[in-house]
C-alpha positions in Angstrom: 33.4 13.9 -20.8 33.7 12.6 -24.4 30.0 11.7 -24.4 28.8 15.2 -23.5 31.1 16.6 -26.2 29.6 14.2 -28.8 26.1 15.1 -27.6 26.8 18.7 -27.9 28.1 18.2 -31.5 25.0 16.3 -32.4 22.8 19.1 -31.0 24.7 21.8 -32.9 24.4 19.8 -36.1 20.6 19.2 -35.5 20.3 23.0 -35.0 22.2 23.7 -38.2 20.0 21.2 -40.0 16.9 22.7 -38.7 17.8 26.2 -39.6 18.9 25.1 -43.1 15.7 23.2 -43.6 13.6 26.3 -42.8 15.7 28.4 -45.1 15.5 26.0 -48.0 11.6 25.7 -47.6 11.2 29.2 -48.9 10.1 28.9 -52.5 12.4 31.5 -53.8 15.4 30.0 -52.1 14.4 26.5 -53.3 13.9 27.6 -56.9 17.3 29.4 -56.8 19.1 26.4 -55.6 17.7 24.1 -58.2 18.1 26.8 -61.1 21.7 27.1 -60.1 22.5 23.3 -59.9 20.4 22.0 -62.8 20.1 25.0 -65.2 23.4 26.8 -64.6 21.5 29.8 -63.0 18.9 30.3 -65.8 15.6 31.2 -64.1 13.7 28.1 -65.3 11.9 27.2 -62.1 9.8 30.1 -60.7 8.7 30.2 -57.0 5.1 30.5 -57.8 5.2 27.2 -59.7 6.3 25.2 -56.6 4.0 23.6 -54.3 5.0 22.3 -50.8 4.6 18.5 -50.5 4.4 16.3 -47.5 7.9 14.7 -47.2 6.8 11.9 -44.9 7.1 8.4 -46.3 6.1 5.2 -44.4 7.6 1.8 -45.3 6.5 -1.5 -44.0 9.4 -3.7 -44.2 9.2 -7.2 -42.8 11.0 -8.3 -39.6 12.6 -11.8 -38.9 9.2 -13.1 -37.9 7.5 -12.0 -41.0 5.5 -9.4 -39.2 5.4 -5.8 -40.7 7.6 -3.3 -39.0 6.5 0.3 -39.8 9.3 2.8 -40.5 8.8 6.5 -41.0 11.2 8.5 -43.2 11.3 12.3 -43.8 12.9 14.0 -46.7 13.9 17.6 -45.5 12.1 19.5 -48.2 10.0 18.4 -51.0 8.2 20.5 -53.6 6.1 19.8 -56.7 7.0 21.9 -59.8 4.3 22.4 -62.4 5.8 23.4 -65.7 4.3 23.7 -69.2 6.2 21.6 -71.9 4.9 21.6 -75.4 1.5 22.9 -74.3 0.9 20.0 -71.9 1.3 20.3 -68.1 4.3 18.3 -66.7 5.0 17.7 -63.0 8.4 17.4 -61.5 9.1 16.5 -57.9 12.2 18.1 -56.4 13.7 17.1 -53.0 16.4 18.5 -50.8 18.4 17.0 -48.1 20.5 19.3 -45.9 23.5 17.9 -44.0 25.8 19.8 -41.6 28.3 16.9 -41.9 29.2 14.4 -44.8 26.6 11.6 -44.9 28.4 8.6 -46.4 25.2 6.7 -46.9 23.2 9.5 -48.6 22.9 7.6 -51.8 21.1 4.8 -50.1 19.0 7.2 -48.1 18.0 9.0 -51.3 17.2 5.6 -53.1 14.9 4.7 -50.2 13.0 8.0 -50.5 12.7 7.5 -54.3 11.6 3.8 -53.9 8.9 5.0 -51.4 7.7 7.7 -53.7 7.4 5.3 -56.5 5.4 2.9 -54.3 3.1 5.8 -53.4 2.6 6.6 -57.1 1.7 3.0 -57.8 -0.8 2.9 -54.9 -2.4 6.2 -56.2 -2.7 4.8 -59.6 -4.2 1.5 -58.3 -6.7 3.4 -56.0 -7.8 5.6 -59.1 -8.4 2.4 -61.2 -10.3 0.7 -58.4 -12.5 3.7 -57.9 -13.3 4.0 -61.6 -14.1 0.4 -62.0 -16.4 0.5 -58.9 -18.1 3.5 -60.4 -18.6 1.9 -63.7 -20.0 -1.3 -62.1 -22.4 0.7 -59.8 -23.8 2.7 -62.8 -24.0 -0.4 -64.9 -21.7 0.9 -67.7 -20.3 -1.3 -70.3 -17.0 -0.3 -71.8 -17.6 1.8 -75.1 -15.3 1.0 -78.0 -13.1 4.0 -77.2 -12.9 3.0 -73.6 -9.9 0.8 -72.3 -10.7 -2.9 -72.3 -10.6 -4.8 -69.0 -7.3 -4.8 -67.2 -5.0 -7.9 -68.0 -4.5 -10.3 -65.0 -1.1 -8.6 -64.3 -2.7 -5.1 -64.4 -5.5 -6.3 -62.0 -3.1 -8.0 -59.7 -0.8 -5.0 -59.4 -3.4 -2.3 -59.8 -0.9 -0.5 -62.1 -1.7 -0.7 -65.9 0.6 -0.9 -68.8 -0.1 2.7 -69.9 0.4 4.0 -66.4 3.7 6.0 -65.9 5.8 6.9 -62.9 7.8 10.1 -62.7 11.2 10.2 -61.0 10.9 12.0 -57.7 14.0 14.0 -58.0 13.5 15.2 -61.7 
């Protein structure tokens, strides 16, 4: 009997989590939550400034035999906020995790999501740099004085250049 009771509790918690996730996905609700918790209720984030983001992250940690073991992680809701600051566009990524019960390891879970987001940003920057270097090479362009010099060995190795910047996923 106890196993059935525990299964039922798990199903109920999953239902509550699913309903909450659907509710929080609404841009108006999402904006209200973050405006309340971050800005004390001031209407700083507007629903029309939010864009839904794919919350799926994939990690490839190495197992005992040095083989990559793919792991897929999902943040409940993730939205990109486009804000104007000092006449320049600034993007902030907000994420929400809904729990029907206390999750005592939530800090670790959120740090994992953030690390995966940072890794994705580095990969996007590296892809962009490789694409630009390939384009310049194919077109036979030589760097003009105002263009950036060739990447350093460390920049080339990582694909991430000294002037590249990461943004914190939950800002």
